[in-house]
N, C-alpha and C positions, 0 to 999 in steps of 0.2 A: 409087264411094265408098260405104262402108258407111253405113247409116242413122244410126248413132251419130255418125260423123265429120261427116256432112251436117248433122245437128241442132246439133252443136258449132259448125260454121262459121256456120250461120244465127244461132245465139245470139250469136256474136261480132260479126256484122254488126249485129244488133239492139241489143246493148249499146252498141257504139260509135256507131251512128247515133242512138240515143235521146239520148245525151249532146249530140250536135251539134244535133239538132232541138229539144231542151229549151232549149238556150241561144240558138239563132238563129231558132226558129220554123219552121213548115212552109215558108213562102215564102222564108225566108233560108237554107234548106238544099237543096242539090242532091244528086243521086245521087253526083256526084264527091266532095262533102264527106263523104258517108257511107262510100264505099269508101276514101277516103284515111284516115279515122279508123280504119277496120277493117283497113287494111293489105292490101287485096285489089285485084285488077284490076277495072276498071269492069264488064267483061263478066260477072264472077262474080256481081255483084249480081242480075242477071236470072235466074240459076239458082235463086234463092231467092224473089225478089219480082218480080211482073209489072210493077210501076211504083212510083214514089215514093208514090202513094196507097195501094197495097197494103202497102208498108212502114209507112206511118203507121198503118194499121189494125192491123197486127201489133204495132207499138210501143204503141198504145193498150191492146191486150190485155195486153201485158207489164207496162205501168205500172199497170194495174188490179190485176193479181195482186200486184204489189209493194205497192201501197197497201192493198189489202184483207187482206193477210196481216200487217198491222201487229200486233205482239205484244199491244198493248193491247186491240184489238178482239177478238182470239181468246182471250185468257187468261181462264180461268174462275176463276183464283185471286183476282181482285179483284171487288168489287161492280160491277154494270153502269155506274153513273154515274161511278165512278172510272176504269173502262176507257175510257169515252167522253171524259172530261176528259184522260186520259193520251194518247189518240189525237191530240187537238188540240194538247196541249202538245208532243208529239213532232214534230208537223208544224211548229209555230212554231219549235222549236229547230233543226230541219233547215233551215228558211228563213234563220234568223239565221246559221247556219254557212255557208250558201251566199252570204252577203252580200246577202240580199234580192233576188237577181236572178231566181230561177226561178219561183216561184209553184207552181201545180199544172199538171202536164203536160197533163192532160185539160182543165182549165179554159183553159189557154193555147190549145190547139187549138180549143176551142169558140169562143173569141173570134175566132180567125183563120179557121177553115174551115167553121163551121156553115152559113154562107150561100153557100158556094162549092162544096162537094162533098156530094152527098146520101148516098153511102155513109159518108163520115166523120161527117156529121151524125147519121145513124142509129146508128152505133157509139157516138158521144159520148152521145146520149140514153140509150141502153141502159146504158152504164157509169155515168153519173151517177145513173140510177135504181137501179142495183145498189148504189152507194155509199150512197145515201140509205137503201136497205133495210137495210144493215148498221147504220146509226145507229138506224133504227127498231127493229131487233131488240134493241139494247141498251136502248132506251127502253121497249120492251114488257116486257122482263125486269125493269127497274126498277119499272115500274107493277105488275107481278105481285107484286113484293116489298113493295109499299106505299111505295116511295120517291118515286113521282110520283102525284098524285091520280088516281083512277079516271075522273074526268070529263074529263081531258085528252085531246084527239084526238092520239094518238101519231103517226099518219101525217103530219098537218099539222105537228106539232112537229118531226119529223125533217126534213121538207122545209125548214122555216124555218131550223133550225140549219145544215143543209148549205149552203143558199143564203147564209146569213150568213157561213159559213166561206169560201166561194168569193169573196164580196165582200171579206172580210178579206185574202185573198191578193192580190187585185187592188189594194187600197189599199196594202198592203205594198210591192208592186212599184213603185207610183207614188212613194211617200214614201221608200223605201229605209231604213226604220227599223221598230222594233217597236211603234209606237203602236197600230196596228190590232190586233195580236195582244193587247197588253195590255188593250185595250177588250173584245175578244171574250172573252178568258179571264176577265176580271173579271165580265162580265155573264152568262156561261154558267151558273154555279151558281144565280144568281137566277132565270134562265129555267126551270131544271129543278126548282125547289122548288115 
């Protein structure tokens, strides 16, 4: 099989399996569920992933790329604080469209697997730090523009905002409504001023 076809099949398995794992969690998803969703024989799964844990690690990387490439964070057409607010507003809108079921894939796996699998825990910590760093970059740019006071600790502010966001997603899943988003989005501009 050519490398291109192999990567296409691997991507198809990842895409289908992520949807299943996102909805059902790590423990609620078996390899059989992943291959059924991808429409491939079970044995084919092991041509691409050594285990379900290896699949989860690849899925986390894929979801990080999806989240970090959000147009709002990457666009230089908007001021940094507008990009940051747009990032969170788009996340809230995505959750609303999904019926408040999914939350954050990385956050969901953190709750479920951080105490169970050391390789998954390490990957989660790395990705959460990288996401926080993207927020920190926007805040740093805003501070350099004079939009945030120079005496604010941008690193701690980024951690606080991202941690609050993850908590917002958790509350959203429990309540199945937009109240947590409304509070987060209402308070964010005041936190940034």
